[in-house]
C-alpha positions in Angstrom: 17.6 44.0 5.7 20.0 42.7 8.3 23.1 40.9 7.1 23.3 37.1 7.7 25.6 35.1 9.9 26.9 31.6 9.2 28.3 28.9 11.5 30.7 26.1 10.7 31.2 23.1 13.0 34.1 20.6 12.5 33.2 17.5 14.5 36.4 15.5 15.0 37.2 12.3 16.9 38.8 14.2 19.8 37.5 17.8 19.5 34.5 19.8 18.2 35.6 23.1 16.7 32.9 25.7 16.0 33.1 29.2 14.5 30.6 32.0 13.7 31.2 34.2 10.6 29.7 37.4 9.5 28.4 38.1 5.9 32.0 38.8 4.8 33.2 35.5 6.4 35.2 37.2 9.1 35.6 34.8 12.0 33.8 36.6 14.9 33.8 33.9 17.6 35.2 30.4 18.0 35.0 27.7 20.7 36.5 24.2 21.1 34.9 21.4 23.1 36.1 17.7 23.6 34.1 15.2 21.6 34.1 12.2 24.0 32.6 9.9 21.3 32.6 7.0 23.8 29.6 8.7 25.5 27.4 8.0 22.4 26.0 10.0 19.5 23.3 11.9 21.4 25.8 13.2 24.0 28.2 14.2 21.2 25.5 16.1 19.4 24.4 17.8 22.6 28.0 19.2 22.7 27.6 20.4 19.1 24.4 22.2 20.1 26.1 23.7 23.1 29.0 24.9 21.0 26.7 26.7 18.6 25.0 28.4 21.5 28.4 29.4 22.8 29.6 31.1 19.6 26.3 33.0 19.1 26.5 34.2 22.7 30.1 35.2 22.4 29.5 37.2 19.3 26.5 38.9 21.0 24.2 38.5 18.0 20.5 37.6 17.8 19.8 33.9 17.3 17.5 34.4 14.3 20.3 36.2 12.4 22.1 32.9 11.8 20.9 31.7 8.4 22.6 28.3 8.1 25.0 25.9 9.8 27.4 23.6 8.1 28.4 20.4 9.9 31.7 18.7 8.9 31.5 15.1 9.9 34.4 12.6 9.8 32.6 9.9 7.8 30.2 9.1 5.0 27.1 11.2 4.6 23.9 10.1 2.8 23.7 12.8 0.1 21.1 15.5 0.6 20.1 14.2 4.0 20.9 14.7 7.7 22.0 11.1 8.0 25.5 9.9 8.8 26.0 6.6 7.1 29.2 5.7 8.9 31.6 7.7 11.0 34.1 5.2 12.6 35.9 7.7 14.9 32.5 8.7 16.4 31.0 5.2 16.4 28.1 6.4 14.3 26.3 4.2 11.7 23.0 5.2 9.9 22.6 8.0 12.5 19.9 10.5 11.6 20.7 13.8 13.3 17.3 15.5 12.5 15.5 14.3 15.7 18.2 15.9 17.8 17.9 19.4 16.3 16.5 21.8 19.0 13.1 23.4 18.2 14.8 26.8 18.6 16.8 26.1 15.5 15.2 28.0 12.7 18.2 28.0 10.4 19.0 25.4 7.8 21.6 22.7 8.5 23.9 21.1 5.9 26.1 18.0 6.4 29.3 17.1 4.5 32.4 15.0 5.0 35.0 16.8 7.1 37.9 16.6 4.7 35.7 17.7 1.8 34.9 20.7 3.9 38.5 21.3 4.7 39.2 21.2 0.9 36.3 23.5 0.3 37.5 26.0 2.9 41.0 26.1 1.4 39.5 26.6 -2.1 37.1 29.4 -1.2 39.2 31.2 1.5 42.7 29.7 1.7 45.7 28.4 -0.2 43.8 27.2 -3.3 41.7 30.3 -3.7 41.1 31.1 -7.4 41.9 27.7 -8.7 39.4 25.7 -10.7 40.7 22.2 -10.0 41.9 21.3 -6.5 42.9 18.1 -4.8 42.9 18.4 -1.0 44.7 15.8 1.2 44.5 16.0 5.0 46.9 13.9 7.1 45.9 13.3 10.7 45.2 10.1 12.5 44.3 8.8 9.1 44.3 10.4 5.6 41.3 11.9 3.8 40.8 13.8 0.6 38.5 16.1 -1.2 38.0 17.3 -4.8 37.1 20.5 -6.5 36.6 19.9 -10.2 35.5 22.6 -12.7 35.0 24.9 -9.7 32.6 22.6 -8.0 32.8 20.3 -5.0 32.8 16.9 -6.5 31.0 14.1 -4.6 30.7 11.4 -7.2 27.9 8.9 -7.8 27.4 7.7 -4.3 28.6 10.9 -2.6 32.0 9.6 -1.4 34.5 10.8 -4.0 38.0 11.9 -2.8 38.7 9.1 -0.4 42.4 9.0 -1.3 43.4 7.4 2.0 41.7 4.2 0.9 43.5 3.7 -2.4 45.5 0.5 -2.3 49.3 1.0 -2.9 50.5 -2.4 -1.8 48.2 -4.9 -3.5 50.0 -8.0 -2.1 49.3 -6.9 1.5 46.1 -4.8 0.6 47.8 -1.8 2.3 46.1 1.5 1.6 47.7 5.0 1.6 46.3 5.6 5.1 47.7 2.2 6.3 51.1 3.2 5.0 51.3 6.9 5.8 48.7 7.9 8.4 49.9 9.0 11.8 48.2 6.1 13.6 50.0 3.6 11.5 53.2 5.6 11.5 53.3 5.4 15.3 52.6 1.7 15.2 55.6 1.3 12.9 57.8 3.3 15.3 56.6 1.1 18.2 57.6 -2.0 16.3 61.0 -0.5 15.5 61.4 0.6 19.1 61.1 -2.9 20.4 64.3 -3.8 18.5 66.1 -0.5 19.0 69.2 -0.1 21.2 68.7 0.4 24.9 69.7 4.1 24.8 66.9 4.9 22.3 64.3 2.8 24.2 65.2 4.8 27.3 64.6 8.1 25.6 61.0 6.9 24.6 60.3 5.5 28.1 57.8 8.2 29.2 56.1 8.6 25.8 52.8 6.9 25.0 53.9 5.9 21.5 50.6 5.0 19.9 49.0 8.2 21.1 51.7 10.7 20.2 50.2 14.0 19.0 51.4 15.7 15.8 53.0 18.5 17.8 55.3 16.1 19.7 56.0 14.2 16.5 57.2 17.5 15.0 59.5 18.2 18.0 61.1 14.8 17.8 61.6 15.1 14.0 63.3 18.5 14.5 65.5 16.9 17.1 66.5 14.3 14.5 65.2 11.4 16.6 66.2 8.5 14.3 63.0 6.4 14.5 60.8 9.5 13.8 63.1 10.7 10.9 62.9 7.3 9.3 59.1 7.0 9.7 58.4 10.6 8.4 60.7 10.0 5.5 58.9 6.8 4.6 55.5 8.6 5.0 56.7 11.4 2.6 57.8 8.7 0.1 54.4 7.0 0.1 52.5 10.3 0.0 54.6 11.6 -2.9 54.0 8.4 -4.9 50.2 8.6 -4.3 50.1 12.3 -5.2 52.1 11.7 -8.4 49.5 9.1 -9.4 46.6 11.4 -8.6 48.0 14.2 -10.6 48.3 11.9 -13.6 44.7 10.8 -13.1 43.0 14.0 -12.2 45.2 16.8 -13.5 44.6 19.2 -10.6 45.7 22.8 -10.7 46.6 22.9 -7.0 47.2 20.2 -4.4 46.6 21.4 -0.9 48.1 19.4 2.0 46.6 19.9 5.5 45.7 18.2 8.7 47.5 17.8 12.0 50.7 16.1 10.7 51.2 18.6 7.9 50.4 21.6 10.1 53.0 20.4 12.6 55.8 19.5 10.2 55.2 22.6 8.0 56.4 23.6 4.6 59.6 21.5 4.4 57.5 18.3 4.7 55.2 19.5 2.0 58.1 20.4 -0.3 59.7 17.0 0.3 56.5 15.2 -0.6 56.2 17.4 -3.8 59.7 16.6 -4.8 59.0 12.9 -4.7 55.6 13.3 -6.4 57.2 15.1 -9.3 59.3 12.0 -10.1 56.1 10.1 -10.8 54.2 12.7 -12.9 54.1 12.8 -16.7 56.3 15.6 -18.0 53.6 17.8 -19.5 51.1 17.0 -16.8 53.2 18.8 -14.2 53.2 22.2 -15.9 52.0 25.0 -13.7 50.8 22.6 -11.0 51.3 23.7 -7.4 51.5 21.8 -4.2 50.9 24.0 -1.1 50.3 23.7 2.6 46.8 24.6 3.8 46.8 28.2 4.9 43.8 28.1 7.3 45.4 25.5 9.6 43.0 23.9 12.0 40.3 26.3 10.8 40.0 24.8 7.3 37.0 22.7 8.3 34.9 25.5 10.0 35.6 27.9 7.2 34.6 25.3 4.7 31.5 24.2 6.5 30.2 27.7 7.0 31.0 28.6 3.3 29.4 25.4 2.1 26.2 26.1 4.2 26.0 29.6 2.7 26.4 28.3 -0.8 24.0 25.5 -0.3 21.3 27.8 1.1 21.6 30.2 -1.8 21.2 27.3 -4.2 17.8 26.2 -2.7 16.3 29.6 -1.9 
């Protein structure tokens, strides 16, 4: 019997990352395409289909040897269906993907939230491998979370568990963790500060599109000790640490994995700073043997997780 192949697709607001894995989950081929969500859901999914064709062709395998595909979607999924309830970065609402599946697709397709898939990938293949209780937090444009409890991906009653970015930390202003520490809001804060900054600092930022700064440039400015960025990153770490401390008290995870574009760019020192702050909020005995680590799969957490989840899900229903 021929060995199976698995595909993971991470559909983001700006890029679609797709990987093909062998039966040992070695990454054999990988492609990246722009998402262009403004062109509509059908056009985006056509690029997903194209990316799947690409990785199969690049790996030079027969199409029917792919047994399942996992799709990591940045939004809410109707459990056990192919319907995306709401994906704001894609502009999707109650969007059923089934009619868009090509007739040539003989493999099974499984959908899950992108951050849950990132967490799943780090649990099975990455920094949290071997742990039974994992809290995954991914910082990018916004902030998302995923949970592994008792060695199982935890979805909760309505299928949306783990949305740590939407916990409210400032009840007077109804500000959530994402509103206080996500990259999008972080850059808005810098823009407001920049308007009141000395002329010399404003001149240094003259050629930078502040609200669309990527994590890599943010990291460069931070390492250069740019004062507005240092202040904003420090504030973000303070807020993240406070939230993580509260989550450890609530959930008692064994490992906290931090990932996403901001964390990947700022690296281990940022993670260590967040954990130092978190520990000041955690009950003394609740912190024993708990680890906080940076995601080891980088940008590939989602495709590893989606492929692994598809394999696991298929085996459960066969």
